[in-house]
PyMOL Python script that loads the backbone (N, CA, C, O; Angstrom):
from pymol import cmd

cmd.read_pdbstr("""\
ATOM      1  N   UNK A   1      -3.464 -28.600  93.034  1.00  0.00           N
ATOM      2  CA  UNK A   1      -4.701 -27.927  93.388  1.00  0.00           C
ATOM      3  C   UNK A   1      -5.342 -27.333  92.137  1.00  0.00           C
ATOM      4  O   UNK A   1      -6.427 -27.773  91.757  1.00  0.00           O
ATOM      5  N   UNK A   2      -4.733 -26.376  91.497  1.00  0.00           N
ATOM      6  CA  UNK A   2      -5.246 -25.855  90.236  1.00  0.00           C
ATOM      7  C   UNK A   2      -6.446 -24.942  90.392  1.00  0.00           C
ATOM      8  O   UNK A   2      -6.739 -24.450  91.482  1.00  0.00           O
ATOM      9  N   UNK A   3      -7.125 -24.728  89.296  1.00  0.00           N
ATOM     10  CA  UNK A   3      -8.251 -23.802  89.256  1.00  0.00           C
ATOM     11  C   UNK A   3      -9.581 -24.500  89.504  1.00  0.00           C
ATOM     12  O   UNK A   3     -10.609 -23.832  89.616  1.00  0.00           O
ATOM     13  N   UNK A   4      -9.588 -25.817  89.590  1.00  0.00           N
ATOM     14  CA  UNK A   4     -10.842 -26.549  89.725  1.00  0.00           C
ATOM     15  C   UNK A   4     -11.650 -26.158  90.971  1.00  0.00           C
ATOM     16  O   UNK A   4     -12.852 -25.928  90.839  1.00  0.00           O
ATOM     17  N   UNK A   5     -11.065 -26.070  92.161  1.00  0.00           N
ATOM     18  CA  UNK A   5     -11.862 -25.649  93.323  1.00  0.00           C
ATOM     19  C   UNK A   5     -12.384 -24.224  93.183  1.00  0.00           C
ATOM     20  O   UNK A   5     -13.504 -23.928  93.599  1.00  0.00           O
ATOM     21  N   UNK A   6     -11.580 -23.345  92.601  1.00  0.00           N
ATOM     22  CA  UNK A   6     -12.046 -21.972  92.407  1.00  0.00           C
ATOM     23  C   UNK A   6     -13.217 -21.931  91.434  1.00  0.00           C
ATOM     24  O   UNK A   6     -14.194 -21.219  91.663  1.00  0.00           O
ATOM     25  N   UNK A   7     -13.120 -22.691  90.355  1.00  0.00           N
ATOM     26  CA  UNK A   7     -14.196 -22.746  89.383  1.00  0.00           C
ATOM     27  C   UNK A   7     -15.457 -23.338  89.995  1.00  0.00           C
ATOM     28  O   UNK A   7     -16.555 -22.833  89.764  1.00  0.00           O
ATOM     29  N   UNK A   8     -15.308 -24.392  90.766  1.00  0.00           N
ATOM     30  CA  UNK A   8     -16.465 -25.020  91.407  1.00  0.00           C
ATOM     31  C   UNK A   8     -17.143 -24.038  92.364  1.00  0.00           C
ATOM     32  O   UNK A   8     -18.371 -23.951  92.396  1.00  0.00           O
ATOM     33  N   UNK A   9     -16.352 -23.301  93.141  1.00  0.00           N
ATOM     34  CA  UNK A   9     -16.910 -22.311  94.060  1.00  0.00           C
ATOM     35  C   UNK A   9     -17.647 -21.220  93.297  1.00  0.00           C
ATOM     36  O   UNK A   9     -18.746 -20.818  93.678  1.00  0.00           O
ATOM     37  N   UNK A  10     -17.035 -20.744  92.216  1.00  0.00           N
ATOM     38  CA  UNK A  10     -17.658 -19.691  91.415  1.00  0.00           C
ATOM     39  C   UNK A  10     -18.963 -20.168  90.795  1.00  0.00           C
ATOM     40  O   UNK A  10     -19.960 -19.447  90.827  1.00  0.00           O
ATOM     41  N   UNK A  11     -18.971 -21.379  90.229  1.00  0.00           N
ATOM     42  CA  UNK A  11     -20.186 -21.896  89.605  1.00  0.00           C
ATOM     43  C   UNK A  11     -21.282 -22.136  90.630  1.00  0.00           C
ATOM     44  O   UNK A  11     -22.460 -21.983  90.309  1.00  0.00           O
ATOM     45  N   UNK A  12     -20.922 -22.511  91.866  1.00  0.00           N
ATOM     46  CA  UNK A  12     -21.928 -22.678  92.911  1.00  0.00           C
ATOM     47  C   UNK A  12     -22.542 -21.337  93.302  1.00  0.00           C
ATOM     48  O   UNK A  12     -23.714 -21.274  93.670  1.00  0.00           O
ATOM     49  N   UNK A  13     -21.756 -20.269  93.223  1.00  0.00           N
ATOM     50  CA  UNK A  13     -22.266 -18.955  93.604  1.00  0.00           C
ATOM     51  C   UNK A  13     -23.175 -18.355  92.530  1.00  0.00           C
ATOM     52  O   UNK A  13     -24.158 -17.693  92.861  1.00  0.00           O
ATOM     53  N   UNK A  14     -22.864 -18.573  91.256  1.00  0.00           N
ATOM     54  CA  UNK A  14     -23.628 -17.888  90.213  1.00  0.00           C
ATOM     55  C   UNK A  14     -24.901 -18.626  89.814  1.00  0.00           C
ATOM     56  O   UNK A  14     -25.834 -18.003  89.308  1.00  0.00           O
ATOM     57  N   UNK A  15     -24.960 -19.918  90.025  1.00  0.00           N
ATOM     58  CA  UNK A  15     -26.151 -20.673  89.675  1.00  0.00           C
ATOM     59  C   UNK A  15     -26.079 -21.285  88.287  1.00  0.00           C
ATOM     60  O   UNK A  15     -25.244 -20.889  87.474  1.00  0.00           O
ATOM     61  N   UNK A  16     -26.955 -22.255  88.012  1.00  0.00           N
ATOM     62  CA  UNK A  16     -26.884 -22.991  86.746  1.00  0.00           C
ATOM     63  C   UNK A  16     -27.258 -22.161  85.518  1.00  0.00           C
ATOM     64  O   UNK A  16     -26.700 -22.379  84.443  1.00  0.00           O
ATOM     65  N   UNK A  17     -28.185 -21.220  85.655  1.00  0.00           N
ATOM     66  CA  UNK A  17     -28.589 -20.431  84.492  1.00  0.00           C
ATOM     67  C   UNK A  17     -27.429 -19.567  84.002  1.00  0.00           C
ATOM     68  O   UNK A  17     -27.177 -19.491  82.800  1.00  0.00           O
ATOM     69  N   UNK A  18     -26.731 -18.922  84.918  1.00  0.00           N
ATOM     70  CA  UNK A  18     -25.583 -18.106  84.538  1.00  0.00           C
ATOM     71  C   UNK A  18     -24.444 -18.968  84.012  1.00  0.00           C
ATOM     72  O   UNK A  18     -23.725 -18.560  83.100  1.00  0.00           O
ATOM     73  N   UNK A  19     -24.277 -20.157  84.583  1.00  0.00           N
ATOM     74  CA  UNK A  19     -23.215 -21.056  84.114  1.00  0.00           C
ATOM     75  C   UNK A  19     -23.473 -21.478  82.670  1.00  0.00           C
ATOM     76  O   UNK A  19     -22.536 -21.573  81.878  1.00  0.00           O
ATOM     77  N   UNK A  20     -24.731 -21.732  82.320  1.00  0.00           N
ATOM     78  CA  UNK A  20     -25.063 -22.076  80.937  1.00  0.00           C
ATOM     79  C   UNK A  20     -24.766 -20.902  80.005  1.00  0.00           C
ATOM     80  O   UNK A  20     -24.291 -21.088  78.885  1.00  0.00           O
ATOM     81  N   UNK A  21     -25.048 -19.706  80.479  1.00  0.00           N
ATOM     82  CA  UNK A  21     -24.761 -18.524  79.680  1.00  0.00           C
ATOM     83  C   UNK A  21     -23.270 -18.353  79.425  1.00  0.00           C
ATOM     84  O   UNK A  21     -22.860 -18.009  78.317  1.00  0.00           O
ATOM     85  N   UNK A  22     -22.467 -18.592  80.444  1.00  0.00           N
ATOM     86  CA  UNK A  22     -21.018 -18.504  80.298  1.00  0.00           C
ATOM     87  C   UNK A  22     -20.522 -19.572  79.341  1.00  0.00           C
ATOM     88  O   UNK A  22     -19.674 -19.300  78.492  1.00  0.00           O
ATOM     89  N   UNK A  23     -21.039 -20.774  79.468  1.00  0.00           N
ATOM     90  CA  UNK A  23     -20.632 -21.864  78.575  1.00  0.00           C
ATOM     91  C   UNK A  23     -21.032 -21.558  77.129  1.00  0.00           C
ATOM     92  O   UNK A  23     -20.232 -21.765  76.217  1.00  0.00           O
ATOM     93  N   UNK A  24     -22.239 -21.075  76.908  1.00  0.00           N
ATOM     94  CA  UNK A  24     -22.693 -20.735  75.561  1.00  0.00           C
ATOM     95  C   UNK A  24     -21.839 -19.615  74.967  1.00  0.00           C
ATOM     96  O   UNK A  24     -21.479 -19.666  73.791  1.00  0.00           O
ATOM     97  N   UNK A  25     -21.515 -18.608  75.773  1.00  0.00           N
ATOM     98  CA  UNK A  25     -20.671 -17.519  75.298  1.00  0.00           C
ATOM     99  C   UNK A  25     -19.318 -18.046  74.836  1.00  0.00           C
ATOM    100  O   UNK A  25     -18.828 -17.645  73.781  1.00  0.00           O
ATOM    101  N   UNK A  26     -18.712 -18.935  75.607  1.00  0.00           N
ATOM    102  CA  UNK A  26     -17.408 -19.475  75.246  1.00  0.00           C
ATOM    103  C   UNK A  26     -17.479 -20.358  74.000  1.00  0.00           C
ATOM    104  O   UNK A  26     -16.559 -20.347  73.183  1.00  0.00           O
ATOM    105  N   UNK A  27     -18.554 -21.115  73.848  1.00  0.00           N
ATOM    106  CA  UNK A  27     -18.704 -21.949  72.652  1.00  0.00           C
ATOM    107  C   UNK A  27     -18.809 -21.066  71.412  1.00  0.00           C
ATOM    108  O   UNK A  27     -18.165 -21.336  70.399  1.00  0.00           O
ATOM    109  N   UNK A  28     -19.621 -20.012  71.491  1.00  0.00           N
ATOM    110  CA  UNK A  28     -19.779 -19.117  70.347  1.00  0.00           C
ATOM    111  C   UNK A  28     -18.472 -18.374  70.069  1.00  0.00           C
ATOM    112  O   UNK A  28     -18.084 -18.201  68.914  1.00  0.00           O
ATOM    113  N   UNK A  29     -17.795 -17.936  71.139  1.00  0.00           N
ATOM    114  CA  UNK A  29     -16.555 -17.191  70.976  1.00  0.00           C
ATOM    115  C   UNK A  29     -15.477 -18.034  70.299  1.00  0.00           C
ATOM    116  O   UNK A  29     -14.692 -17.508  69.510  1.00  0.00           O
ATOM    117  N   UNK A  30     -15.428 -19.317  70.591  1.00  0.00           N
ATOM    118  CA  UNK A  30     -14.392 -20.189  70.049  1.00  0.00           C
ATOM    119  C   UNK A  30     -14.846 -20.981  68.833  1.00  0.00           C
ATOM    120  O   UNK A  30     -14.166 -21.922  68.425  1.00  0.00           O
ATOM    121  N   UNK A  31     -15.984 -20.618  68.247  1.00  0.00           N
ATOM    122  CA  UNK A  31     -16.544 -21.370  67.128  1.00  0.00           C
ATOM    123  C   UNK A  31     -15.601 -21.423  65.933  1.00  0.00           C
ATOM    124  O   UNK A  31     -15.501 -22.458  65.275  1.00  0.00           O
ATOM    125  N   UNK A  32     -14.905 -20.318  65.640  1.00  0.00           N
ATOM    126  CA  UNK A  32     -13.994 -20.317  64.498  1.00  0.00           C
ATOM    127  C   UNK A  32     -12.789 -21.222  64.725  1.00  0.00           C
ATOM    128  O   UNK A  32     -12.113 -21.602  63.769  1.00  0.00           O
ATOM    129  N   UNK A  33     -12.521 -21.562  65.949  1.00  0.00           N
ATOM    130  CA  UNK A  33     -11.461 -22.521  66.245  1.00  0.00           C
ATOM    131  C   UNK A  33     -12.003 -23.949  66.283  1.00  0.00           C
ATOM    132  O   UNK A  33     -11.338 -24.883  65.836  1.00  0.00           O
ATOM    133  N   UNK A  34     -13.198 -24.111  66.812  1.00  0.00           N
ATOM    134  CA  UNK A  34     -13.757 -25.449  67.002  1.00  0.00           C
ATOM    135  C   UNK A  34     -14.204 -26.103  65.699  1.00  0.00           C
ATOM    136  O   UNK A  34     -14.041 -27.312  65.532  1.00  0.00           O
ATOM    137  N   UNK A  35     -14.760 -25.329  64.779  1.00  0.00           N
ATOM    138  CA  UNK A  35     -15.249 -25.919  63.528  1.00  0.00           C
ATOM    139  C   UNK A  35     -14.133 -26.539  62.686  1.00  0.00           C
ATOM    140  O   UNK A  35     -14.273 -27.687  62.266  1.00  0.00           O
ATOM    141  N   UNK A  36     -13.029 -25.827  62.421  1.00  0.00           N
ATOM    142  CA  UNK A  36     -11.956 -26.491  61.663  1.00  0.00           C
ATOM    143  C   UNK A  36     -11.351 -27.673  62.415  1.00  0.00           C
ATOM    144  O   UNK A  36     -10.973 -28.674  61.806  1.00  0.00           O
ATOM    145  N   UNK A  37     -11.259 -27.556  63.739  1.00  0.00           N
ATOM    146  CA  UNK A  37     -10.726 -28.673  64.516  1.00  0.00           C
ATOM    147  C   UNK A  37     -11.614 -29.906  64.380  1.00  0.00           C
ATOM    148  O   UNK A  37     -11.113 -31.017  64.205  1.00  0.00           O
ATOM    149  N   UNK A  38     -12.925 -29.715  64.459  1.00  0.00           N
ATOM    150  CA  UNK A  38     -13.846 -30.837  64.250  1.00  0.00           C
ATOM    151  C   UNK A  38     -13.745 -31.362  62.825  1.00  0.00           C
ATOM    152  O   UNK A  38     -13.850 -32.566  62.591  1.00  0.00           O
ATOM    153  N   UNK A  39     -13.541 -30.455  61.875  1.00  0.00           N
ATOM    154  CA  UNK A  39     -13.372 -30.890  60.493  1.00  0.00           C
ATOM    155  C   UNK A  39     -12.139 -31.757  60.313  1.00  0.00           C
ATOM    156  O   UNK A  39     -12.188 -32.766  59.609  1.00  0.00           O
ATOM    157  N   UNK A  40     -11.028 -31.373  60.945  1.00  0.00           N
ATOM    158  CA  UNK A  40      -9.814 -32.176  60.850  1.00  0.00           C
ATOM    159  C   UNK A  40      -9.985 -33.536  61.520  1.00  0.00           C
ATOM    160  O   UNK A  40      -9.343 -34.507  61.119  1.00  0.00           O
ATOM    161  N   UNK A  41     -10.834 -33.614  62.526  1.00  0.00           N
ATOM    162  CA  UNK A  41     -11.060 -34.892  63.214  1.00  0.00           C
ATOM    163  C   UNK A  41     -11.963 -35.803  62.377  1.00  0.00           C
ATOM    164  O   UNK A  41     -11.669 -36.987  62.211  1.00  0.00           O
ATOM    165  N   UNK A  42     -13.071 -35.245  61.848  1.00  0.00           N
ATOM    166  CA  UNK A  42     -14.070 -36.080  61.183  1.00  0.00           C
ATOM    167  C   UNK A  42     -13.904 -36.181  59.667  1.00  0.00           C
ATOM    168  O   UNK A  42     -14.329 -37.171  59.072  1.00  0.00           O
ATOM    169  N   UNK A  43     -13.298 -35.181  59.033  1.00  0.00           N
ATOM    170  CA  UNK A  43     -13.123 -35.214  57.573  1.00  0.00           C
ATOM    171  C   UNK A  43     -11.793 -34.560  57.210  1.00  0.00           C
ATOM    172  O   UNK A  43     -11.774 -33.471  56.635  1.00  0.00           O
ATOM    173  N   UNK A  44     -10.689 -35.212  57.538  1.00  0.00           N
ATOM    174  CA  UNK A  44      -9.382 -34.563  57.326  1.00  0.00           C
ATOM    175  C   UNK A  44      -9.015 -34.359  55.864  1.00  0.00           C
ATOM    176  O   UNK A  44      -8.149 -33.538  55.562  1.00  0.00           O
ATOM    177  N   UNK A  45      -9.650 -35.086  54.948  1.00  0.00           N
ATOM    178  CA  UNK A  45      -9.254 -34.966  53.545  1.00  0.00           C
ATOM    179  C   UNK A  45      -9.765 -33.684  52.890  1.00  0.00           C
ATOM    180  O   UNK A  45      -9.070 -33.143  52.030  1.00  0.00           O
ATOM    181  N   UNK A  46     -10.930 -33.177  53.247  1.00  0.00           N
ATOM    182  CA  UNK A  46     -11.445 -31.984  52.583  1.00  0.00           C
ATOM    183  C   UNK A  46     -11.410 -30.730  53.449  1.00  0.00           C
ATOM    184  O   UNK A  46     -11.746 -29.649  52.967  1.00  0.00           O
ATOM    185  N   UNK A  47     -11.017 -30.846  54.702  1.00  0.00           N
ATOM    186  CA  UNK A  47     -10.995 -29.688  55.593  1.00  0.00           C
ATOM    187  C   UNK A  47     -10.008 -28.605  55.155  1.00  0.00           C
ATOM    188  O   UNK A  47     -10.376 -27.431  55.181  1.00  0.00           O
ATOM    189  N   UNK A  48      -8.766 -28.933  54.750  1.00  0.00           N
ATOM    190  CA  UNK A  48      -7.867 -27.838  54.332  1.00  0.00           C
ATOM    191  C   UNK A  48      -8.421 -27.015  53.161  1.00  0.00           C
ATOM    192  O   UNK A  48      -8.264 -25.794  53.141  1.00  0.00           O
ATOM    193  N   UNK A  49      -9.057 -27.661  52.200  1.00  0.00           N
ATOM    194  CA  UNK A  49      -9.661 -26.919  51.085  1.00  0.00           C
ATOM    195  C   UNK A  49     -10.824 -26.051  51.557  1.00  0.00           C
ATOM    196  O   UNK A  49     -10.988 -24.920  51.098  1.00  0.00           O
ATOM    197  N   UNK A  50     -11.625 -26.581  52.471  1.00  0.00           N
ATOM    198  CA  UNK A  50     -12.754 -25.811  52.992  1.00  0.00           C
ATOM    199  C   UNK A  50     -12.267 -24.595  53.778  1.00  0.00           C
ATOM    200  O   UNK A  50     -12.851 -23.517  53.669  1.00  0.00           O
ATOM    201  N   UNK A  51     -11.220 -24.753  54.557  1.00  0.00           N
ATOM    202  CA  UNK A  51     -10.663 -23.631  55.314  1.00  0.00           C
ATOM    203  C   UNK A  51     -10.096 -22.585  54.356  1.00  0.00           C
ATOM    204  O   UNK A  51     -10.291 -21.387  54.562  1.00  0.00           O
ATOM    205  N   UNK A  52      -9.401 -23.027  53.318  1.00  0.00           N
ATOM    206  CA  UNK A  52      -8.854 -22.082  52.329  1.00  0.00           C
ATOM    207  C   UNK A  52      -9.974 -21.321  51.619  1.00  0.00           C
ATOM    208  O   UNK A  52      -9.869 -20.111  51.418  1.00  0.00           O
ATOM    209  N   UNK A  53     -11.041 -22.019  51.239  1.00  0.00           N
ATOM    210  CA  UNK A  53     -12.173 -21.337  50.593  1.00  0.00           C
ATOM    211  C   UNK A  53     -12.829 -20.335  51.534  1.00  0.00           C
ATOM    212  O   UNK A  53     -13.220 -19.248  51.109  1.00  0.00           O
ATOM    213  N   UNK A  54     -12.954 -20.696  52.819  1.00  0.00           N
ATOM    214  CA  UNK A  54     -13.554 -19.786  53.794  1.00  0.00           C
ATOM    215  C   UNK A  54     -12.686 -18.543  53.986  1.00  0.00           C
ATOM    216  O   UNK A  54     -13.209 -17.435  54.110  1.00  0.00           O
ATOM    217  N   UNK A  55     -11.374 -18.718  54.012  1.00  0.00           N
ATOM    218  CA  UNK A  55     -10.473 -17.571  54.157  1.00  0.00           C
ATOM    219  C   UNK A  55     -10.581 -16.635  52.951  1.00  0.00           C
ATOM    220  O   UNK A  55     -10.566 -15.415  53.112  1.00  0.00           O
ATOM    221  N   UNK A  56     -10.687 -17.193  51.760  1.00  0.00           N
ATOM    222  CA  UNK A  56     -10.837 -16.369  50.553  1.00  0.00           C
ATOM    223  C   UNK A  56     -12.174 -15.629  50.585  1.00  0.00           C
ATOM    224  O   UNK A  56     -12.231 -14.443  50.259  1.00  0.00           O
ATOM    225  N   UNK A  57     -13.237 -16.310  50.970  1.00  0.00           N
ATOM    226  CA  UNK A  57     -14.561 -15.685  51.023  1.00  0.00           C
ATOM    227  C   UNK A  57     -14.572 -14.543  52.037  1.00  0.00           C
ATOM    228  O   UNK A  57     -15.125 -13.476  51.767  1.00  0.00           O
ATOM    229  N   UNK A  58     -13.963 -14.764  53.204  1.00  0.00           N
ATOM    230  CA  UNK A  58     -13.912 -13.704  54.221  1.00  0.00           C
ATOM    231  C   UNK A  58     -13.091 -12.527  53.716  1.00  0.00           C
ATOM    232  O   UNK A  58     -13.467 -11.376  53.936  1.00  0.00           O
ATOM    233  N   UNK A  59     -11.977 -12.795  53.042  1.00  0.00           N
ATOM    234  CA  UNK A  59     -11.149 -11.709  52.513  1.00  0.00           C
ATOM    235  C   UNK A  59     -11.911 -10.879  51.483  1.00  0.00           C
ATOM    236  O   UNK A  59     -11.684  -9.674  51.371  1.00  0.00           O
ATOM    237  N   UNK A  60     -12.810 -11.508  50.732  1.00  0.00           N
ATOM    238  CA  UNK A  60     -13.576 -10.786  49.717  1.00  0.00           C
ATOM    239  C   UNK A  60     -14.784 -10.050  50.292  1.00  0.00           C
ATOM    240  O   UNK A  60     -15.245  -9.077  49.694  1.00  0.00           O
ATOM    241  N   UNK A  61     -15.308 -10.489  51.436  1.00  0.00           N
ATOM    242  CA  UNK A  61     -16.545  -9.927  51.977  1.00  0.00           C
ATOM    243  C   UNK A  61     -16.386  -9.257  53.345  1.00  0.00           C
ATOM    244  O   UNK A  61     -17.392  -8.977  53.997  1.00  0.00           O
ATOM    245  N   UNK A  62     -15.159  -8.992  53.799  1.00  0.00           N
ATOM    246  CA  UNK A  62     -14.960  -8.438  55.132  1.00  0.00           C
ATOM    247  C   UNK A  62     -15.606  -7.064  55.275  1.00  0.00           C
ATOM    248  O   UNK A  62     -16.081  -6.716  56.356  1.00  0.00           O
ATOM    249  N   UNK A  63     -15.628  -6.283  54.203  1.00  0.00           N
ATOM    250  CA  UNK A  63     -16.171  -4.934  54.286  1.00  0.00           C
ATOM    251  C   UNK A  63     -17.664  -4.928  54.613  1.00  0.00           C
ATOM    252  O   UNK A  63     -18.150  -4.024  55.292  1.00  0.00           O
ATOM    253  N   UNK A  64     -18.378  -5.922  54.135  1.00  0.00           N
ATOM    254  CA  UNK A  64     -19.817  -6.005  54.431  1.00  0.00           C
ATOM    255  C   UNK A  64     -20.042  -6.268  55.924  1.00  0.00           C
ATOM    256  O   UNK A  64     -20.901  -5.644  56.546  1.00  0.00           O
ATOM    257  N   UNK A  65     -19.264  -7.196  56.493  1.00  0.00           N
ATOM    258  CA  UNK A  65     -19.386  -7.480  57.921  1.00  0.00           C
ATOM    259  C   UNK A  65     -18.988  -6.274  58.757  1.00  0.00           C
ATOM    260  O   UNK A  65     -19.620  -5.989  59.775  1.00  0.00           O
ATOM    261  N   UNK A  66     -17.933  -5.554  58.333  1.00  0.00           N
ATOM    262  CA  UNK A  66     -17.504  -4.362  59.059  1.00  0.00           C
ATOM    263  C   UNK A  66     -18.588  -3.295  59.018  1.00  0.00           C
ATOM    264  O   UNK A  66     -18.882  -2.666  60.035  1.00  0.00           O
ATOM    265  N   UNK A  67     -19.183  -3.089  57.850  1.00  0.00           N
ATOM    266  CA  UNK A  67     -20.236  -2.090  57.706  1.00  0.00           C
ATOM    267  C   UNK A  67     -21.443  -2.427  58.578  1.00  0.00           C
ATOM    268  O   UNK A  67     -21.974  -1.560  59.272  1.00  0.00           O
ATOM    269  N   UNK A  68     -21.868  -3.665  58.542  1.00  0.00           N
ATOM    270  CA  UNK A  68     -23.021  -4.081  59.348  1.00  0.00           C
ATOM    271  C   UNK A  68     -22.694  -3.981  60.840  1.00  0.00           C
ATOM    272  O   UNK A  68     -23.498  -3.480  61.625  1.00  0.00           O
ATOM    273  N   UNK A  69     -21.514  -4.460  61.221  1.00  0.00           N
ATOM    274  CA  UNK A  69     -21.132  -4.428  62.637  1.00  0.00           C
ATOM    275  C   UNK A  69     -21.004  -3.012  63.179  1.00  0.00           C
ATOM    276  O   UNK A  69     -21.586  -2.685  64.213  1.00  0.00           O
ATOM    277  N   UNK A  70     -20.238  -2.164  62.477  1.00  0.00           N
ATOM    278  CA  UNK A  70     -20.060  -0.792  62.943  1.00  0.00           C
ATOM    279  C   UNK A  70     -21.350  -0.002  62.848  1.00  0.00           C
ATOM    280  O   UNK A  70     -21.623   0.842  63.702  1.00  0.00           O
ATOM    281  N   UNK A  71     -22.145  -0.263  61.826  1.00  0.00           N
ATOM    282  CA  UNK A  71     -23.441   0.411  61.713  1.00  0.00           C
ATOM    283  C   UNK A  71     -24.371   0.055  62.859  1.00  0.00           C
ATOM    284  O   UNK A  71     -25.070   0.918  63.391  1.00  0.00           O
ATOM    285  N   UNK A  72     -24.378  -1.214  63.239  1.00  0.00           N
ATOM    286  CA  UNK A  72     -25.216  -1.651  64.360  1.00  0.00           C
ATOM    287  C   UNK A  72     -24.754  -1.015  65.660  1.00  0.00           C
ATOM    288  O   UNK A  72     -25.570  -0.510  66.431  1.00  0.00           O
ATOM    289  N   UNK A  73     -23.444  -1.038  65.907  1.00  0.00           N
ATOM    290  CA  UNK A  73     -22.917  -0.421  67.135  1.00  0.00           C
ATOM    291  C   UNK A  73     -23.227   1.072  67.147  1.00  0.00           C
ATOM    292  O   UNK A  73     -23.635   1.607  68.178  1.00  0.00           O
ATOM    293  N   UNK A  74     -23.042   1.745  66.029  1.00  0.00           N
ATOM    294  CA  UNK A  74     -23.351   3.170  65.954  1.00  0.00           C
ATOM    295  C   UNK A  74     -24.816   3.465  66.214  1.00  0.00           C
ATOM    296  O   UNK A  74     -25.148   4.398  66.946  1.00  0.00           O
ATOM    297  N   UNK A  75     -25.699   2.665  65.611  1.00  0.00           N
ATOM    298  CA  UNK A  75     -27.133   2.869  65.818  1.00  0.00           C
ATOM    299  C   UNK A  75     -27.515   2.638  67.275  1.00  0.00           C
ATOM    300  O   UNK A  75     -28.335   3.371  67.829  1.00  0.00           O
ATOM    301  N   UNK A  76     -26.925   1.622  67.895  1.00  0.00           N
ATOM    302  CA  UNK A  76     -27.226   1.365  69.308  1.00  0.00           C
ATOM    303  C   UNK A  76     -26.708   2.488  70.202  1.00  0.00           C
ATOM    304  O   UNK A  76     -27.365   2.852  71.178  1.00  0.00           O
ATOM    305  N   UNK A  77     -25.538   3.041  69.882  1.00  0.00           N
ATOM    306  CA  UNK A  77     -25.012   4.157  70.667  1.00  0.00           C
ATOM    307  C   UNK A  77     -25.880   5.407  70.512  1.00  0.00           C
ATOM    308  O   UNK A  77     -26.107   6.132  71.481  1.00  0.00           O
ATOM    309  N   UNK A  78     -26.363   5.656  69.297  1.00  0.00           N
ATOM    310  CA  UNK A  78     -27.273   6.790  69.084  1.00  0.00           C
ATOM    311  C   UNK A  78     -28.562   6.575  69.861  1.00  0.00           C
ATOM    312  O   UNK A  78     -29.067   7.503  70.491  1.00  0.00           O
ATOM    313  N   UNK A  79     -29.100   5.357  69.823  1.00  0.00           N
ATOM    314  CA  UNK A  79     -30.321   5.040  70.571  1.00  0.00           C
ATOM    315  C   UNK A  79     -30.104   5.223  72.069  1.00  0.00           C
ATOM    316  O   UNK A  79     -30.960   5.781  72.756  1.00  0.00           O
ATOM    317  N   UNK A  80     -28.974   4.759  72.575  1.00  0.00           N
ATOM    318  CA  UNK A  80     -28.676   4.907  74.001  1.00  0.00           C
ATOM    319  C   UNK A  80     -28.570   6.387  74.387  1.00  0.00           C
ATOM    320  O   UNK A  80     -29.084   6.797  75.428  1.00  0.00           O
ATOM    321  N   UNK A  81     -27.905   7.181  73.554  1.00  0.00           N
ATOM    322  CA  UNK A  81     -27.798   8.598  73.834  1.00  0.00           C
ATOM    323  C   UNK A  81     -29.133   9.299  73.786  1.00  0.00           C
ATOM    324  O   UNK A  81     -29.405  10.172  74.609  1.00  0.00           O
ATOM    325  N   UNK A  82     -29.980   8.928  72.826  1.00  0.00           N
ATOM    326  CA  UNK A  82     -31.305   9.523  72.716  1.00  0.00           C
ATOM    327  C   UNK A  82     -32.161   9.178  73.920  1.00  0.00           C
ATOM    328  O   UNK A  82     -32.865  10.037  74.453  1.00  0.00           O
ATOM    329  N   UNK A  83     -32.105   7.928  74.351  1.00  0.00           N
ATOM    330  CA  UNK A  83     -32.887   7.525  75.527  1.00  0.00           C
ATOM    331  C   UNK A  83     -32.379   8.263  76.774  1.00  0.00           C
ATOM    332  O   UNK A  83     -33.173   8.710  77.603  1.00  0.00           O
ATOM    333  N   UNK A  84     -31.051   8.387  76.900  1.00  0.00           N
ATOM    334  CA  UNK A  84     -30.503   9.119  78.038  1.00  0.00           C
ATOM    335  C   UNK A  84     -30.874  10.592  78.014  1.00  0.00           C
ATOM    336  O   UNK A  84     -31.074  11.193  79.069  1.00  0.00           O
ATOM    337  N   UNK A  85     -30.970  11.182  76.834  1.00  0.00           N
ATOM    338  CA  UNK A  85     -31.330  12.578  76.705  1.00  0.00           C
ATOM    339  C   UNK A  85     -32.795  12.810  77.044  1.00  0.00           C
ATOM    340  O   UNK A  85     -33.148  13.814  77.664  1.00  0.00           O
ATOM    341  N   UNK A  86     -33.646  11.872  76.633  1.00  0.00           N
ATOM    342  CA  UNK A  86     -35.095  12.016  76.874  1.00  0.00           C
ATOM    343  C   UNK A  86     -35.443  11.786  78.345  1.00  0.00           C
ATOM    344  O   UNK A  86     -36.264  12.505  78.914  1.00  0.00           O
ATOM    345  N   UNK A  87     -34.818  10.782  78.952  1.00  0.00           N
ATOM    346  CA  UNK A  87     -35.212  10.436  80.340  1.00  0.00           C
ATOM    347  C   UNK A  87     -34.395  11.161  81.367  1.00  0.00           C
ATOM    348  O   UNK A  87     -34.605  10.977  82.565  1.00  0.00           O
TER     349      UNK A  87
END
""", "prot")
cmd.dss("prot")
cmd.show_as("cartoon", "prot")
cmd.util.cbc("prot")
cmd.orient("prot")
C-alpha cells in the first residue's frame, strides 16, 4: 500500500497551486544535494574538484551569509514587533 494513496488524497485536497509550491520548496531545499548528484551523472571527471572548491569557498565566506541571514531575520522581527505595537 505505502504512502501513495495518502499522498494522492492530500494533493487532491490542497489543489494544484499548493502542490506546485510544495514541489518548488522541496527542490530548493534539496538543491545542495541535487547539484553535485547531477554533476556526478553528467560530468564525473570534474565534479569532485568543483565540490572541493565550493566547500573551501563556503568555509571562507560563511560569516557573510550568517550576517546577512541573521540580520534579515532580526530586521523582520523588529518590523513585526513594530507593526504589532502600532496596530
